[in-house]
C-alpha positions as CSV (number, residue, x, y, z in Angstrom):
1,M,0.0,0.0,0.0
2,T,1.4,3.4,-1.0
3,S,2.0,5.7,2.0
4,A,1.0,9.4,2.0
5,W,4.7,10.3,2.1
6,D,5.3,8.1,-1.0
7,L,2.4,9.8,-2.8
8,E,3.9,13.3,-1.9
9,Q,7.2,12.3,-3.4
10,L,5.4,10.9,-6.5
11,A,3.5,14.2,-6.8
12,E,6.8,16.1,-6.8
13,I,8.3,13.9,-9.5
14,E,5.2,14.3,-11.7
15,L,5.3,18.1,-11.3
16,E,9.0,18.1,-12.3
17,K,8.1,16.0,-15.4
18,E,5.4,18.4,-16.3
19,E,7.8,21.3,-16.1
20,E,10.4,19.6,-18.3
21,E,7.7,18.9,-20.9
22,E,7.0,22.6,-21.0
23,E,10.4,24.1,-21.6
24,D,8.8,27.2,-23.1
25,G,5.6,29.0,-22.1
26,R,6.5,29.4,-18.4
27,C,3.8,31.6,-16.9
28,V,5.1,32.4,-13.4
29,P,5.8,36.1,-13.4
30,D,9.2,37.4,-12.5
31,G,7.7,40.1,-10.2
32,P,4.5,40.7,-8.3
33,A,2.7,42.5,-11.1
34,P,-0.9,41.4,-11.3
35,P,-2.9,40.7,-14.5
36,S,-4.3,43.8,-16.2
37,G,-7.5,44.9,-14.4
38,G,-6.7,42.7,-11.4
39,A,-7.4,43.4,-7.8
40,G,-3.8,44.6,-7.3
41,A,-4.5,48.1,-8.4
42,D,-6.1,49.0,-5.1
43,V,-3.4,49.7,-2.5
44,S,-6.0,50.1,0.2
45,H,-7.0,46.5,-0.1
46,P,-6.5,44.7,3.3
47,Y,-4.7,41.9,1.6
48,Y,-2.9,44.1,-1.0
49,D,0.3,42.0,-0.6
50,V,-1.6,39.0,-2.0
51,A,-4.4,40.6,-4.0
52,R,-1.9,42.4,-6.3
53,H,-0.9,39.1,-7.9
54,G,-4.5,38.5,-9.2
55,I,-4.4,34.9,-8.0
56,I,-8.1,35.0,-6.8
57,Q,-10.8,36.7,-8.8
58,V,-14.6,37.0,-8.5
59,S,-16.0,36.7,-12.0
60,G,-19.8,37.2,-12.2
61,D,-22.2,34.3,-11.9
62,D,-22.7,30.9,-13.6
63,N,-25.7,30.2,-15.8
64,Y,-27.9,29.7,-12.7
65,G,-27.0,32.6,-10.6
66,R,-24.2,31.1,-8.5
67,K,-21.1,33.3,-7.8
68,L,-17.9,32.3,-9.7
69,I,-14.6,32.5,-7.8
70,I,-11.5,31.8,-9.7
71,F,-8.0,30.6,-8.5
72,S,-5.3,30.8,-11.1
73,S,-2.1,28.9,-10.4
74,C,-0.2,30.7,-13.1
75,C,-0.5,34.0,-11.1
76,L,1.3,32.5,-8.1
77,P,4.7,34.1,-7.7
78,P,7.7,32.1,-6.5
79,S,7.1,30.8,-3.0
80,H,9.7,33.1,-1.4
81,Q,7.8,36.1,-2.7
82,L,4.4,35.1,-1.2
83,N,3.3,34.4,2.4
84,H,1.1,31.3,1.8
85,R,-0.5,31.8,5.2
86,R,-1.7,35.2,4.0
87,L,-2.8,33.6,0.8
88,L,-5.1,31.3,2.8
89,E,-6.4,34.2,4.9
90,Y,-7.1,36.1,1.7
91,L,-8.9,33.2,0.1
92,K,-11.1,32.9,3.2
93,F,-11.6,36.7,3.3
94,T,-12.9,36.5,-0.3
95,L,-15.1,33.4,0.2
96,D,-16.6,35.0,3.4
97,Q,-18.3,37.5,1.2
98,Y,-20.1,34.8,-0.7
99,V,-20.4,31.5,1.2
100,E,-23.8,32.4,2.5
101,M,-25.1,32.0,-1.0
102,D,-24.4,29.1,-3.5
103,Y,-21.1,29.5,-5.3
104,I,-18.8,27.9,-7.8
105,L,-15.0,27.5,-7.6
106,V,-12.9,27.4,-10.8
107,Y,-9.3,26.3,-10.4
108,F,-6.9,26.9,-13.3
109,H,-4.1,24.4,-12.6
110,H,-1.8,25.3,-15.5
111,G,1.2,27.3,-14.2
112,L,1.7,25.4,-10.9
113,R,5.4,24.6,-10.6
114,S,8.0,23.5,-8.0
115,S,9.0,27.1,-7.5
116,N,5.6,28.5,-6.7
117,K,3.4,25.6,-5.3
118,P,2.2,25.7,-1.8
119,S,3.3,22.7,0.3
120,V,1.1,19.6,0.9
121,K,1.1,20.7,4.6
122,W,-0.4,24.0,3.5
123,L,-3.0,22.2,1.5
124,R,-4.0,20.1,4.5
125,E,-4.2,23.2,6.7
126,A,-6.4,24.9,4.0
127,Y,-8.7,21.9,3.8
128,S,-9.1,21.6,7.6
129,E,-9.8,25.4,7.9
130,F,-12.5,25.2,5.2
131,D,-15.2,24.0,7.5
132,R,-18.9,23.3,6.8
133,K,-19.5,27.0,6.4
134,Y,-17.4,27.0,3.2
135,K,-18.3,23.6,1.9
136,K,-22.1,23.6,2.4
137,N,-22.9,26.1,-0.4
138,L,-20.1,25.2,-2.8
139,K,-21.9,23.6,-5.7
140,T,-19.1,22.6,-8.0
141,L,-15.3,22.8,-8.0
142,Y,-14.0,22.8,-11.6
143,V,-10.4,21.7,-12.0
144,V,-9.3,23.0,-15.4
145,H,-6.4,21.3,-17.3
146,P,-5.8,18.6,-14.6
147,T,-2.6,16.6,-14.7
148,N,-1.2,13.5,-13.0
149,F,0.0,15.8,-10.2
150,I,-3.6,16.7,-9.4
151,R,-4.7,13.1,-9.4
152,I,-2.0,12.1,-7.0
153,I,-2.8,15.0,-4.7
154,W,-6.4,13.8,-4.8
155,N,-5.3,10.4,-3.7
156,I,-3.4,11.9,-0.8
157,F,-6.5,13.8,0.4
158,K,-9.1,11.1,-0.4
159,P,-9.2,9.7,3.1
160,L,-10.1,13.2,4.4
161,I,-12.7,14.1,1.8
162,S,-16.3,13.1,2.3
163,H,-18.2,11.3,-0.5
164,K,-20.6,14.3,-0.7
165,F,-17.8,16.8,-1.2
166,G,-16.0,14.5,-3.7
167,K,-19.0,14.5,-6.0
168,K,-18.7,18.3,-6.3
169,L,-15.3,17.9,-8.1
170,K,-15.4,18.1,-11.9
171,Y,-12.3,17.8,-14.2
172,V,-12.3,20.0,-17.3
173,N,-9.8,19.2,-19.9
174,Y,-10.5,22.1,-22.3
175,L,-11.8,25.6,-21.7
176,A,-14.6,25.0,-24.3
177,E,-16.2,22.5,-21.9
178,L,-16.8,25.4,-19.4
179,R,-19.2,27.0,-21.9
180,D,-21.9,24.4,-21.1
181,H,-21.9,25.4,-17.4
182,L,-20.7,29.0,-17.0
183,N,-21.1,32.4,-18.6
184,Y,-17.8,32.0,-20.3
185,E,-17.7,35.6,-21.5
186,Q,-17.6,36.8,-17.9
187,L,-14.9,34.4,-17.0
188,I,-11.5,35.9,-16.2
189,V,-9.0,33.5,-17.9
190,P,-5.3,34.4,-17.7
191,P,-3.6,34.7,-21.1
192,D,-1.2,31.9,-20.1
193,V,-4.1,29.6,-19.6
194,L,-5.6,30.5,-22.9
195,R,-2.3,29.8,-24.7
196,H,-2.0,26.5,-22.9
197,D,-5.5,25.5,-23.9
198,E,-4.7,26.3,-27.5
199,K,-1.6,24.0,-27.4
200,L,-3.6,21.2,-25.9
201,R,-6.3,21.4,-28.5
202,A,-3.7,21.6,-31.3
203,A,-2.1,18.5,-30.0
204,Q,-5.3,16.5,-30.1
205,K,-5.3,13.6,-32.6
206,G,-6.6,14.6,-36.0
207,G,-5.4,18.2,-35.6
208,A,-6.8,21.1,-33.8
209,P,-10.5,21.3,-33.2
210,P,-12.4,24.3,-34.3
211,P,-12.0,27.3,-32.1
212,G,-14.1,27.3,-28.9
213,R,-16.8,29.6,-30.2
214,T,-20.4,29.2,-30.0
215,P,-22.3,28.7,-33.3
216,P,-24.2,31.6,-34.8
217,P,-27.4,32.0,-32.8
218,R,-30.7,31.1,-34.4
219,P,-33.2,33.8,-35.0
220,P,-35.2,34.2,-31.8
221,L,-38.8,32.9,-31.5
222,P,-41.5,35.5,-31.5
223,T,-42.2,34.3,-27.9
224,Q,-38.6,34.4,-26.8
225,Q,-37.9,35.9,-23.4
226,F,-34.3,35.0,-22.5
227,G,-31.3,36.3,-24.4
228,V,-33.2,38.9,-26.4
229,S,-33.4,42.7,-25.9
230,L,-35.9,44.6,-23.8
231,Q,-37.1,46.2,-27.0
232,Y,-37.7,42.9,-28.7
233,I,-39.7,41.6,-25.7
234,R,-41.8,44.8,-25.6
235,E,-42.6,44.6,-29.4
236,K,-43.6,41.0,-29.1
237,N,-45.7,41.4,-26.0
238,R,-48.2,44.1,-26.9
239,E,-46.0,47.0,-25.8
240,A,-45.8,45.7,-22.2
241,V,-43.2,47.9,-20.5
242,V,-42.2,45.3,-17.9
243,P,-41.1,42.0,-19.4
244,P,-43.5,39.1,-18.5
245,V,-40.7,37.2,-16.8
246,V,-39.9,40.1,-14.5
247,H,-43.5,40.9,-13.8
248,Q,-44.5,37.3,-13.0
249,T,-41.4,36.4,-10.9
250,V,-41.7,39.7,-8.9
251,S,-45.4,39.3,-8.4
252,Y,-44.9,35.7,-7.1
253,L,-42.0,36.5,-4.9
254,K,-43.8,39.5,-3.4
255,L,-46.6,37.2,-2.3
256,K,-44.5,34.2,-1.2
257,G,-40.8,35.1,-1.0
258,L,-40.5,38.2,1.1
259,W,-40.0,36.3,4.3
260,T,-37.9,33.5,2.9
261,E,-34.4,33.5,4.6
262,G,-31.7,33.9,2.0
263,I,-34.0,34.6,-0.9
264,F,-31.9,35.2,-4.0
265,R,-28.9,33.5,-2.3
266,R,-29.8,30.0,-3.1
267,S,-29.8,28.2,-6.4
268,A,-32.5,25.7,-7.7
269,R,-32.2,22.5,-9.6
270,V,-30.5,23.2,-12.9
271,Q,-32.9,21.1,-14.9
272,L,-35.9,22.9,-13.3
273,I,-34.5,26.3,-14.4
274,K,-33.9,25.0,-17.9
275,D,-37.5,23.7,-18.1
276,V,-38.9,27.0,-16.9
277,Q,-36.8,29.0,-19.4
278,K,-38.0,26.7,-22.2
279,L,-41.7,27.3,-21.2
280,Y,-41.2,31.0,-21.3
281,N,-39.3,31.0,-24.6
282,L,-42.1,28.9,-26.1
283,G,-44.8,31.3,-24.8
284,K,-46.3,28.7,-22.6
285,P,-47.8,29.5,-19.1
286,V,-45.6,29.1,-16.0
287,N,-47.1,28.2,-12.7
288,F,-44.5,28.5,-10.0
289,D,-46.7,26.8,-7.4
290,E,-46.1,23.6,-9.3
291,Y,-42.4,23.6,-8.3
292,D,-43.0,24.1,-4.6
293,D,-39.7,26.0,-4.4
294,V,-39.7,29.8,-4.0
295,H,-36.0,29.8,-5.1
296,V,-37.1,28.8,-8.7
297,P,-38.6,32.2,-9.6
298,A,-35.8,33.9,-7.7
299,V,-33.2,32.2,-9.9
300,I,-35.3,32.8,-13.0
301,L,-35.4,36.5,-12.3
302,K,-31.6,36.7,-11.9
303,T,-31.1,34.5,-15.0
304,F,-33.3,36.7,-17.1
305,L,-31.3,39.8,-16.2
306,R,-28.0,38.1,-16.7
307,E,-28.9,36.9,-20.2
308,L,-30.0,40.3,-21.6
309,P,-27.7,41.2,-24.5
310,E,-27.1,44.5,-22.9
311,P,-27.4,45.0,-19.2
312,L,-30.6,46.5,-17.8
313,L,-28.6,49.6,-16.8
314,T,-26.9,49.7,-20.3
315,F,-23.2,49.6,-21.1
316,R,-22.9,53.3,-21.0
317,V,-23.5,53.4,-17.3
318,Y,-20.6,51.1,-16.4
319,S,-17.8,53.7,-16.5
320,H,-19.9,56.1,-14.4
321,V,-20.5,53.4,-11.8
322,Q,-16.7,52.6,-11.7
323,Q,-16.0,56.3,-10.8
324,L,-18.4,56.3,-7.8
325,L,-15.6,55.7,-5.3
326,D,-14.1,59.1,-6.4
327,V,-17.3,60.8,-5.2
328,E,-17.6,61.9,-1.5
329,S,-19.9,59.6,0.5
330,S,-22.3,62.4,1.3
331,L,-22.8,63.0,-2.5
332,R,-23.1,59.5,-3.7
333,V,-26.9,59.2,-3.5
334,S,-27.4,62.3,-5.7
335,R,-24.7,60.9,-8.1
336,C,-26.5,57.6,-8.3
337,K,-29.7,59.5,-9.0
338,Q,-28.1,61.3,-11.9
339,I,-26.8,58.1,-13.3
340,V,-30.2,56.3,-13.1
341,E,-32.1,59.3,-14.5
342,S,-29.9,59.3,-17.6
343,L,-31.2,55.9,-18.6
344,P,-33.5,55.5,-21.6
345,E,-37.1,55.6,-20.6
346,H,-37.9,51.9,-21.1
347,N,-34.8,50.8,-19.1
348,F,-35.6,53.3,-16.4
349,I,-39.1,52.0,-16.0
350,V,-38.0,48.4,-15.7
351,T,-35.2,49.3,-13.4
352,K,-37.5,51.3,-11.1
353,Y,-39.9,48.4,-11.0
354,L,-37.2,45.9,-10.1
355,L,-35.5,48.1,-7.5
356,C,-38.8,49.0,-5.9
357,F,-39.3,45.3,-5.3
358,L,-35.7,44.8,-4.0
359,H,-36.3,47.7,-1.6
360,M,-39.4,45.8,-0.3
361,V,-37.3,42.7,0.2
362,S,-34.7,44.7,2.1
363,Q,-37.3,46.1,4.4
364,E,-38.0,42.5,5.6
365,S,-34.3,41.8,6.2
366,I,-34.8,41.0,9.9
367,V,-36.6,37.9,8.7
368,N,-35.1,37.2,5.3
369,K,-31.5,38.3,6.2
370,M,-31.3,40.1,2.8
371,S,-30.1,43.6,3.7
372,P,-29.4,46.2,0.9
373,S,-25.8,45.2,1.1
374,N,-26.5,41.5,0.7
375,L,-28.9,42.1,-2.2
376,A,-26.3,44.3,-3.9
377,C,-23.8,41.5,-3.8
378,V,-26.3,39.3,-5.6
379,F,-27.8,41.7,-8.1
380,G,-25.0,44.2,-8.8
381,V,-23.2,42.1,-11.5
382,N,-26.6,41.2,-13.0
383,L,-27.5,44.9,-13.5
384,V,-24.3,46.4,-15.0
385,W,-21.3,44.9,-16.7
386,P,-18.7,46.2,-19.2
387,R,-19.2,46.0,-22.9
388,H,-15.9,44.1,-23.4
389,G,-14.1,41.7,-21.0
390,S,-15.2,40.6,-17.6
391,I,-15.7,42.2,-14.2
392,S,-12.5,42.1,-12.1
393,L,-12.5,41.7,-8.3
394,S,-11.6,45.4,-7.8
395,A,-14.5,46.5,-10.1
396,L,-17.0,44.7,-7.9
397,T,-16.7,47.2,-5.0
398,P,-18.2,50.3,-6.8
399,I,-20.8,48.1,-8.5
400,N,-22.0,46.7,-5.1
401,I,-21.9,50.2,-3.5
402,F,-23.9,51.6,-6.4
403,T,-26.6,48.8,-6.2
404,E,-26.8,49.1,-2.5
405,I,-27.6,52.8,-2.7
406,L,-30.3,52.2,-5.3
407,I,-31.9,49.7,-3.0
408,E,-31.5,51.5,0.4
409,H,-32.3,55.0,-1.0
410,F,-34.9,53.9,-3.5
411,D,-37.2,56.8,-2.9
412,A,-34.5,59.4,-3.1
413,V,-32.9,57.9,-6.3
414,F,-36.1,57.2,-8.2
415,G,-38.7,59.5,-6.7
416,S,-38.3,62.5,-9.1
417,R,-38.6,60.8,-12.5
418,C,-42.1,59.4,-13.0
419,P,-42.6,58.4,-16.7
420,S,-46.2,58.1,-17.8
421,G,-45.8,54.4,-18.6
422,Q,-44.3,53.4,-15.3
423,V,-45.8,50.5,-13.2
424,T,-45.2,49.4,-9.6
425,P,-44.9,45.9,-8.2
């Protein structure tokens, strides 16, 4: 029987082999510079010494509203340049902001080397410190580009890992496979990982597969609700200013979800969400009572917002939101009001309708535990995102502050502008 010590030695040998096989394309940076747009730009970050490397990123949600947290091995500097204890604390600091809701971990393995890898002892400490609070709402751990080293490490930890947690682990050999599960366009993938993926695909038997692009979309159905513009939905639904999905989910949740603890923080069965989306897209009636799960309409609402071709608050607003931290705290409510009032009328009406409802939810936070801050963490990235690229960890702070102000100060932000076509929940 192979001992744990033997397995550790075997893991070291495998890692050295992998390094030898990649004589070029080393991705460990010489210095501590983070990837472009990484969290490292903010020197006031409590873990700036770690965050500047861009090892850990929060990258929007998956297809079913679950927060995506990314760990990129290729961003790890040489071990003597990084305090691994601080790395563990920073990882917990990041997770603490999201573990009360369902979340996903994506681990990019490429770039882990003898010079930058944490010790097996550190891995054991990390696993022991990630108690039930962290494991309970972790839905999937995607290990991208696994190697023999990963499989040996898995065998070392197998005696410690529960069967339930083990089922959450999914190996992903190529980045294209992630498109079936995640909003790939929001995913922060380091350039070194992209290049490594291209090499792997090119080395496949029979030559390189076609690039990992989705096929051209089919023309939408007249009844389509997901993945089409607000204008399209309005034109196909007798000029209804509030999309049917938004109106029906909000109406249902107002009656049956206001007092549900953790509403909007939980996911629902993936197949259920797909089934409901299909019903909506085919123009068939949806009765949420049939599902006996108030989290189904909550996830559907988030999914609808996330799949809009342009965010509800429009692309133009993104840069203004990012500048919010430069505004004095006492002036931020009025600045948010200016931003929102600059929206096109249709977007403003739908935004006001939605935020009015989220304000109602926040007023029941003693029961449902969803304060304006908690709701902002859930909805911020579903209301505004950049036209190109993904949202970095540092960009989340102004987005969340902006959304929190819209919810908490709803009357002050939205009270002045009252379009003739507006409706209320």
